[in-house]
VMD Tcl script that draws the C-alpha trace (Angstrom):
set ca {
  {0.00 0.00 0.00}
  {1.39 3.43 -0.87}
  {-0.01 5.96 1.63}
  {1.34 9.08 -0.08}
  {0.51 7.88 -3.56}
  {-3.18 8.37 -2.80}
  {-4.20 11.56 -4.57}
  {-5.16 14.65 -2.65}
  {-8.89 14.20 -3.10}
  {-8.72 10.62 -1.80}
  {-7.08 11.74 1.49}
  {-9.89 14.21 2.17}
  {-12.57 11.71 1.14}
  {-11.14 9.12 3.55}
  {-11.08 11.72 6.37}
  {-14.69 12.75 5.66}
  {-15.92 9.13 5.57}
  {-14.23 8.18 8.87}
  {-15.46 11.37 10.59}
  {-19.05 10.66 9.48}
  {-18.94 6.98 10.43}
  {-17.46 7.55 13.90}
  {-19.29 10.83 14.58}
  {-16.07 12.68 15.39}
  {-14.58 15.93 14.17}
  {-12.94 15.85 10.69}
  {-9.90 17.75 11.99}
  {-9.21 14.92 14.49}
  {-9.12 12.38 11.64}
  {-6.78 14.59 9.56}
  {-4.48 15.04 12.61}
  {-4.42 11.24 13.07}
  {-3.48 10.78 9.38}
  {-0.69 13.37 9.75}
  {0.72 11.48 12.77}
  {0.48 8.17 10.91}
  {2.29 9.50 7.80}
  {4.99 11.10 9.99}
  {5.52 7.80 11.81}
  {5.76 5.89 8.52}
  {8.28 8.46 7.19}
  {10.45 8.01 10.29}
  {10.78 4.32 9.39}
  {12.56 5.46 6.20}
  {14.60 8.44 7.46}
  {15.38 7.09 10.94}
  {13.47 6.89 14.22}
  {15.36 9.87 15.69}
  {14.39 12.20 12.87}
  {11.84 14.85 13.88}
  {9.45 14.53 10.93}
  {6.15 16.44 10.64}
  {3.40 15.78 8.10}
  {0.83 18.40 7.19}
  {-2.33 17.83 5.14}
  {-4.08 20.92 3.82}
  {-7.69 20.50 5.04}
  {-9.02 22.41 1.99}
  {-6.97 21.05 -0.92}
  {-5.70 17.75 0.51}
  {-2.10 18.65 -0.38}
  {0.47 16.71 1.71}
  {3.69 18.34 2.90}
  {6.46 16.34 4.61}
  {9.25 18.14 6.46}
  {11.92 17.28 8.98}
  {12.73 19.80 11.72}
  {16.42 20.45 12.40}
  {18.08 22.45 15.16}
  {20.74 24.95 14.01}
  {24.00 24.36 15.98}
  {27.66 25.38 15.66}
  {28.93 21.80 15.55}
  {26.75 18.87 14.43}
  {26.79 15.80 16.72}
  {23.64 14.12 15.42}
  {22.85 14.78 11.71}
  {19.35 13.30 12.15}
  {18.18 16.24 14.27}
  {20.91 18.91 13.89}
  {22.33 21.09 11.09}
  {25.25 23.54 10.99}
  {24.80 27.25 10.26}
  {26.16 27.01 6.66}
  {23.70 24.23 5.71}
  {20.85 26.01 7.48}
  {21.42 29.25 5.56}
  {21.17 27.34 2.28}
  {17.60 26.49 3.33}
  {16.85 29.81 5.04}
  {19.27 32.75 4.62}
  {18.01 34.31 7.89}
  {18.78 31.23 10.04}
  {20.59 31.78 13.38}
  {22.16 29.42 15.96}
  {19.38 27.93 18.12}
  {16.67 28.25 15.44}
  {14.61 25.29 14.28}
  {14.19 25.06 10.52}
  {12.02 22.84 8.35}
  {13.64 20.82 5.58}
  {11.00 19.76 3.04}
  {11.12 16.06 2.08}
  {9.99 14.59 -1.26}
  {6.88 12.34 -1.43}
  {7.63 8.63 -1.62}
  {5.96 5.22 -1.53}
  {5.99 3.49 1.85}
  {6.63 -0.21 2.20}
  {3.93 -2.63 3.33}
  {5.09 -2.69 6.98}
  {5.29 1.10 7.22}
  {1.84 1.43 5.67}
  {0.41 -1.13 8.13}
  {1.98 0.78 11.01}
  {0.46 4.03 9.72}
  {-2.95 2.38 9.52}
  {-2.69 1.23 13.16}
  {-1.85 4.77 14.27}
  {-4.92 6.13 12.47}
  {-7.18 3.42 13.95}
  {-5.84 4.06 17.48}
  {-6.21 7.85 17.26}
  {-9.71 7.58 15.83}
  {-10.70 5.11 18.55}
  {-9.42 7.47 21.27}
  {-11.31 10.39 19.71}
  {-14.46 8.28 19.51}
  {-14.15 7.36 23.21}
  {-13.66 11.01 24.18}
  {-16.70 11.97 22.12}
  {-18.82 9.27 23.77}
  {-17.70 10.28 27.28}
  {-18.34 13.99 26.64}
  {-21.78 13.18 25.24}
  {-22.98 10.86 28.03}
  {-21.43 12.61 31.04}
  {-23.86 15.46 30.41}
  {-26.77 13.01 30.35}
  {-26.37 11.75 33.93}
  {-29.80 12.08 35.53}
  {-31.71 11.54 32.27}
  {-33.80 8.66 30.93}
  {-32.43 7.05 27.77}
  {-34.02 4.67 25.27}
  {-32.11 1.82 23.68}
  {-32.21 -1.72 22.35}
  {-30.89 -4.79 24.15}
  {-27.68 -5.75 22.35}
  {-26.87 -8.83 24.42}
  {-27.42 -10.36 27.87}
  {-24.37 -11.56 29.83}
  {-25.00 -13.50 33.07}
  {-28.14 -11.49 33.77}
  {-26.46 -8.15 33.00}
  {-27.95 -6.32 30.01}
  {-25.80 -4.48 27.45}
  {-27.89 -1.72 25.86}
  {-27.20 -0.17 22.44}
  {-27.91 3.58 22.72}
  {-27.14 4.26 19.03}
  {-23.95 6.27 19.60}
  {-22.55 4.06 22.33}
  {-23.23 1.14 24.65}
  {-24.44 1.14 28.26}
  {-24.48 -1.45 31.01}
  {-27.58 -2.37 33.03}
  {-26.45 -4.59 35.88}
  {-28.63 -7.39 37.20}
  {-29.15 -5.65 40.57}
  {-30.35 -2.50 38.75}
  {-33.17 -4.44 37.05}
  {-36.62 -4.88 38.58}
  {-37.27 -8.30 40.18}
  {-38.50 -10.95 37.73}
  {-37.71 -8.63 34.83}
  {-36.29 -10.48 31.81}
  {-35.01 -8.91 28.57}
  {-34.08 -10.59 25.31}
  {-31.82 -9.39 22.49}
  {-33.62 -6.77 20.40}
  {-36.08 -5.66 23.15}
  {-36.57 -1.91 23.56}
  {-35.67 -0.61 27.02}
  {-35.92 2.62 29.02}
  {-33.52 3.29 31.91}
  {-31.97 6.04 34.05}
  {-28.33 7.11 33.54}
  {-26.88 7.27 37.08}
  {-23.14 7.22 36.36}
  {-20.63 7.65 33.50}
  {-16.98 6.73 34.05}
  {-13.91 7.14 31.89}
  {-12.13 3.74 31.96}
  {-9.23 2.09 30.12}
  {-11.51 0.16 27.80}
  {-13.54 3.27 27.00}
  {-16.35 5.24 28.63}
  {-18.69 3.11 30.75}
  {-22.33 4.24 30.98}
  {-24.28 2.71 33.88}
  {-28.06 2.47 33.75}
  {-30.67 1.67 36.40}
  {-34.36 0.84 36.52}
  {-34.44 0.61 40.34}
  {-33.06 4.10 41.11}
  {-35.62 6.36 42.89}
  {-34.96 9.13 40.35}
  {-35.99 6.80 37.50}
  {-39.53 7.00 38.82}
  {-39.25 10.78 39.29}
  {-38.14 11.22 35.67}
  {-40.92 8.94 34.41}
  {-43.46 11.16 36.18}
  {-41.81 14.24 34.63}
  {-42.36 12.66 31.19}
  {-46.01 11.80 31.90}
  {-47.07 14.90 33.90}
  {-46.74 18.25 32.03}
  {-47.10 20.17 35.33}
  {-43.89 18.54 36.65}
  {-42.05 19.21 33.39}
  {-43.17 22.87 33.51}
  {-42.09 23.22 37.15}
  {-45.59 23.90 38.54}
  {-45.60 20.61 40.47}
  {-42.35 19.65 42.21}
  {-41.24 16.17 43.30}
  {-39.74 16.60 46.78}
  {-38.62 13.03 47.49}
  {-39.01 9.44 46.29}
  {-38.70 6.13 48.14}
  {-38.87 2.79 46.34}
  {-38.97 -0.89 47.06}
  {-38.28 -1.72 43.37}
  {-40.91 -3.87 41.70}
  {-43.15 -3.89 44.78}
  {-44.13 -0.49 46.15}
  {-43.07 3.16 46.14}
  {-43.95 6.49 47.71}
  {-43.48 9.86 46.02}
  {-43.94 13.24 47.76}
  {-45.19 16.12 45.59}
  {-46.06 19.78 46.14}
  {-47.49 22.53 43.95}
  {-46.16 26.05 43.44}
  {-49.58 27.11 42.21}
  {-52.35 26.93 44.82}
  {-54.93 26.27 42.09}
  {-53.16 23.05 40.98}
  {-53.66 19.88 43.02}
  {-50.25 18.12 42.91}
  {-51.63 14.66 43.70}
  {-54.44 14.95 41.14}
  {-52.00 16.16 38.49}
  {-49.81 13.09 39.02}
  {-52.76 10.67 39.06}
  {-54.32 12.07 35.88}
  {-57.76 11.50 34.40}
  {-58.98 8.11 35.69}
  {-55.42 7.38 36.81}
  {-54.02 7.46 33.27}
  {-50.76 9.22 34.15}
  {-49.82 7.16 37.19}
  {-50.89 3.99 35.36}
  {-48.40 4.72 32.56}
  {-45.59 4.85 35.16}
  {-46.89 1.71 36.92}
  {-46.89 -0.18 33.60}
  {-43.27 0.84 32.89}
  {-42.29 -0.38 36.40}
  {-43.91 -3.79 36.00}
  {-46.90 -3.09 38.23}
  {-45.06 -1.38 41.12}
  {-47.72 0.15 43.43}
  {-47.22 3.90 43.88}
  {-48.51 6.04 46.78}
  {-48.56 9.73 45.80}
  {-48.14 11.80 48.98}
  {-48.82 15.56 49.38}
  {-45.61 17.10 50.77}
  {-45.88 19.48 53.73}
  {-43.40 21.88 55.29}
  {-44.67 20.74 58.69}
  {-42.73 17.56 59.49}
  {-45.49 15.97 61.57}
  {-48.10 16.50 58.82}
  {-45.72 15.15 56.17}
  {-45.00 12.00 58.17}
  {-48.70 11.42 58.83}
  {-49.32 11.73 55.06}
  {-46.38 9.41 54.30}
  {-47.83 6.62 56.48}
  {-51.04 6.51 54.40}
  {-53.19 4.51 54.08}
  {-52.85 4.03 57.88}
  {-54.60 6.51 60.20}
  {-52.50 8.30 62.81}
  {-53.87 9.39 66.21}
  {-50.86 11.26 67.60}
  {-47.21 12.10 66.85}
  {-44.35 13.05 69.17}
  {-41.31 14.70 67.53}
  {-37.72 14.52 68.76}
  {-36.10 17.09 66.44}
  {-32.57 16.72 67.87}
  {-32.40 13.03 66.95}
  {-34.71 13.34 63.89}
  {-36.92 10.67 65.40}
  {-40.71 10.59 65.63}
  {-43.11 8.41 67.62}
  {-46.39 7.71 65.86}
  {-49.46 6.40 67.69}
  {-52.04 4.49 65.63}
  {-55.30 2.70 66.58}
  {-54.77 -0.95 67.57}
  {-56.57 -2.17 64.42}
  {-54.31 -0.03 62.19}
  {-50.93 -1.29 63.45}
  {-50.34 -3.94 60.77}
  {-51.45 -1.50 58.05}
  {-49.09 1.22 59.32}
  {-46.13 -1.14 59.49}
  {-46.96 -2.88 56.22}
  {-45.89 -6.30 54.96}
  {-42.38 -6.98 56.34}
  {-42.23 -3.39 57.55}
  {-42.49 -2.03 54.03}
  {-44.88 0.89 54.67}
  {-43.01 2.37 57.63}
  {-39.63 1.77 55.94}
  {-40.67 3.65 52.80}
  {-42.21 6.46 54.88}
  {-38.93 6.76 56.80}
  {-36.90 6.93 53.55}
  {-39.33 9.47 52.07}
  {-39.23 11.83 55.06}
  {-35.66 11.25 56.27}
  {-36.88 10.62 59.84}
  {-36.71 7.49 61.99}
  {-40.29 6.43 62.75}
  {-41.35 4.40 65.80}
  {-44.91 3.07 65.59}
  {-46.98 2.04 68.61}
  {-50.64 1.37 69.30}
  {-52.83 3.48 71.57}
  {-52.78 0.69 74.16}
  {-48.97 0.48 74.10}
  {-48.67 4.27 74.35}
  {-51.10 4.39 77.27}
  {-49.21 1.62 79.07}
  {-45.89 3.40 78.50}
  {-47.30 6.72 79.75}
  {-48.60 5.07 82.92}
  {-45.24 3.41 83.51}
  {-43.35 6.70 82.99}
  {-45.82 8.49 85.30}
  {-45.29 5.90 88.05}
  {-41.48 6.07 87.67}
  {-41.44 9.90 87.85}
  {-43.80 9.92 90.84}
  {-41.51 7.52 92.70}
  {-38.38 9.53 91.73}
  {-39.84 12.83 92.99}
  {-41.13 11.22 96.18}
  {-37.71 9.71 97.01}
  {-35.47 12.57 95.85}
  {-37.51 15.41 97.40}
  {-38.93 13.48 100.41}
  {-42.56 13.97 99.31}
  {-45.71 11.92 99.73}
  {-47.05 10.03 96.70}
  {-49.80 12.56 95.98}
  {-47.37 15.49 95.60}
  {-45.08 13.35 93.48}
  {-48.03 12.54 91.20}
  {-48.93 16.22 91.01}
  {-45.44 17.17 89.80}
  {-45.38 14.28 87.30}
  {-48.81 15.22 85.93}
  {-47.63 18.82 85.38}
  {-45.05 17.48 82.95}
  {-41.89 17.72 85.07}
  {-39.47 14.95 84.04}
  {-36.44 15.51 86.30}
  {-35.29 17.05 89.58}
  {-33.18 19.54 87.55}
  {-36.34 20.98 85.98}
  {-37.84 21.64 89.42}
  {-34.59 23.12 90.74}
  {-34.19 25.67 87.92}
  {-37.77 26.42 86.79}
  {-39.15 29.90 87.48}
  {-40.57 30.00 91.02}
  {-43.94 31.47 89.93}
  {-44.40 28.48 87.57}
  {-44.19 26.07 90.51}
  {-46.38 28.31 92.69}
  {-49.08 28.40 89.98}
  {-49.71 24.64 90.31}
  {-53.13 24.06 91.92}
  {-52.74 23.52 95.69}
  {-49.24 25.06 95.79}
  {-48.27 28.49 97.13}
  {-45.03 30.46 97.00}
  {-43.68 28.94 100.24}
  {-44.34 25.40 98.97}
  {-42.64 26.19 95.67}
  {-39.60 27.67 97.47}
  {-39.34 24.63 99.73}
  {-39.53 22.28 96.70}
  {-36.75 24.18 94.93}
  {-34.56 24.16 98.06}
  {-35.01 20.38 98.39}
  {-34.29 19.89 94.66}
  {-31.08 21.97 94.88}
  {-29.98 20.10 98.00}
  {-30.61 16.76 96.28}
  {-28.60 17.80 93.20}
  {-25.73 19.01 95.41}
  {-25.74 15.66 97.24}
  {-25.73 13.71 93.97}
  {-22.90 15.93 92.63}
  {-20.87 15.33 95.80}
  {-21.36 11.55 95.48}
  {-20.22 11.60 91.86}
  {-17.21 13.76 92.77}
  {-16.24 11.36 95.53}
  {-16.47 8.37 93.18}
  {-14.51 10.29 90.53}
  {-11.67 10.97 92.97}
  {-11.68 7.36 94.18}
  {-11.28 6.23 90.54}
  {-8.26 8.55 90.11}
  {-9.80 10.90 87.49}
  {-7.86 14.20 87.46}
  {-9.55 17.56 88.17}
  {-8.52 19.02 84.81}
  {-10.85 16.61 83.00}
  {-13.82 18.43 84.59}
  {-12.85 21.60 82.72}
  {-13.31 20.05 79.24}
  {-16.49 21.67 77.76}
  {-19.41 19.21 77.65}
  {-18.07 16.83 80.31}
  {-20.50 16.19 83.24}
  {-19.92 14.56 86.65}
  {-21.64 11.26 85.66}
  {-19.35 11.19 82.58}
  {-16.27 11.60 84.80}
  {-17.28 8.49 86.76}
  {-17.89 6.58 83.51}
  {-14.45 7.73 82.25}
  {-12.78 6.49 85.44}
  {-14.49 3.10 85.16}
  {-13.11 2.84 81.59}
  {-9.54 3.91 82.50}
  {-9.85 7.42 80.97}
  {-8.32 9.48 83.78}
  {-6.54 12.44 82.19}
  {-7.24 15.06 79.54}
  {-4.63 13.32 77.35}
  {-6.47 9.99 77.77}
  {-9.71 11.57 76.46}
  {-7.84 13.44 73.70}
  {-6.40 10.13 72.48}
  {-9.83 8.46 72.22}
  {-11.67 7.73 68.99}
  {-15.41 8.43 68.69}
  {-16.10 4.65 68.81}
  {-14.30 4.44 72.19}
  {-17.01 6.68 73.66}
  {-20.23 5.62 71.88}
  {-19.34 2.00 71.03}
  {-19.44 0.09 67.76}
  {-20.71 -3.09 66.12}
  {-18.58 -5.83 64.59}
  {-19.25 -9.15 62.89}
  {-17.77 -12.21 64.58}
  {-18.41 -15.80 63.49}
  {-21.38 -14.61 61.42}
  {-22.96 -12.75 64.37}
  {-23.22 -8.98 64.77}
  {-21.84 -8.05 68.20}
  {-22.35 -4.70 69.91}
  {-19.27 -3.42 71.76}
  {-20.16 -0.85 74.43}
  {-18.35 2.50 74.61}
  {-17.21 4.36 77.71}
  {-20.31 6.62 77.60}
  {-22.82 3.86 76.81}
  {-26.28 4.86 78.07}
  {-25.65 8.61 77.93}
  {-27.58 8.90 74.63}
  {-24.68 10.79 73.10}
  {-24.63 11.22 69.30}
  {-21.44 10.52 67.35}
  {-21.11 14.25 66.60}
  {-21.36 15.14 70.31}
  {-18.82 12.46 71.22}
  {-16.45 13.72 68.54}
  {-16.84 17.27 69.88}
  {-15.88 16.06 73.39}
  {-12.69 14.47 72.04}
  {-11.82 17.59 70.00}
  {-12.36 19.87 73.03}
  {-10.03 17.59 75.04}
  {-7.40 17.93 72.30}
  {-7.67 21.72 72.52}
  {-7.35 21.51 76.33}
  {-4.33 19.21 75.97}
  {-2.70 21.66 73.53}
  {-2.68 19.18 70.61}
  {-4.67 21.58 68.43}
  {-5.75 25.21 68.73}
  {-9.28 26.54 69.16}
  {-8.96 28.11 65.67}
  {-8.24 24.66 64.19}
  {-11.44 23.39 65.82}
  {-13.52 26.24 64.37}
  {-11.99 25.68 60.90}
  {-12.74 21.92 61.09}
  {-16.38 22.66 62.09}
  {-16.77 25.08 59.16}
  {-15.33 22.51 56.72}
  {-17.69 19.82 58.06}
  {-20.68 22.17 57.72}
  {-19.74 23.00 54.10}
  {-19.29 19.30 53.28}
  {-22.72 18.59 54.78}
  {-24.33 21.34 52.67}
  {-22.70 19.96 49.49}
  {-23.94 16.45 50.32}
  {-27.49 17.74 50.88}
  {-27.33 19.59 47.56}
  {-26.15 16.43 45.77}
  {-28.84 14.26 47.36}
  {-31.63 16.79 46.84}
  {-30.96 18.49 43.49}
  {-33.33 21.26 42.60}
}
mol new
graphics top color blue
foreach p $ca { graphics top sphere $p radius 0.5 }
foreach p [lrange $ca 0 end-1] q [lrange $ca 1 end] { graphics top cylinder $p $q radius 0.2 }
display resetview
């Protein structure tokens, strides 16, 4: 094969044909041909020779030239030329210049031509991969349509026309089977640049697949009038989707259901009969969670905002409906709202309240030396601890029916005396355990914690500074197939991991390992990282 013997028109025709076939830029193909011709020419003039090929993109004219460095004394004639020889080619040449020496066209041998062909194929393949990656990386978060090209061990390879995508077995709906040639719709959740080319990963189980299907079926969602706030799925079985409307005249649930359920039915059919609960979203957390537990009725909710936990009370007959088959309903509601949900019946809640009331009555009676009736009175007013009685406003205690100002003052005095006695007992135990005084000065550390530290051999500020978060709150590990819970030093204190980490960091500041400024900077970084994560998980 004689690469250069192809006429000018043929070179441009070849470049145009390859660019069209591979859907890549014509200039990339011409650049690949230039590299290939230059490589083939080096096989004739020597591998060290710096040869450049240039194809005129308009006329197809080929120009071959070798670049030589102008030097005083030539050591390597393949890449260097003296000043006399250089000035024969270019009268204005100076030492240190690089000049181009035009080479005549020639026929390459078979091996050189084959090598040139490989270079072109490789360059075109790389350009095609780059084009595919650039095209699909911008389509993450979209639904694509394709045809099943082949099925490998349950994984489906999908032909998207201008590239292939992979649909793994665990991203397919249960009992879903595809054959070669079937049409398929799926959600692009990731695109990666890998050695073998760009890898496009599809999913039919991703929660956003359902959200995008609704956007295709419901014009109000596409137009931005109705917004999907969150989605929770048990793929192939059941799902919940929370929607809200920016226009008070548009019912978000009705818009998603459609006339006689036509819109939601189209999504259900695509998802192989997956049941979908469409939930009206509410800014009020309690209302949203009550809606999310539909079709179960809710009697009462108790929010714990610090721990993002909610207790939900349902009628006895509604318990199984609220929990759902294998806990499905409450699990999906929890995923949808982002809150942990505890469900109990009215009978269970009543029994728990009575037990708490009896425990508080007994505590007040023993700690404050009261009769049972006064203990019950304090418990029924909502007081949960001796600390609350000790530090509540005096007029609030005096306003309780049957109490006067003297009674309230006496109660507070007894509460303060009890707390001082308890504090003294803890301090005595702390000293007996050998816990140093300086540990008390670490922000967030309480007297009961000091005792717990001593019992776990944490006796100095340095000991606490050297702890990991797990050392304080505990951890779980798998041993012989069983999950074992290992208790931390502060087990039972209901301390979150963030609070435990803050204790350790404050101890490190106290010990002089880090500065207070470092701690503030670390908190700011963590807050920014949290905001970015929220933005990623809840895109607008």
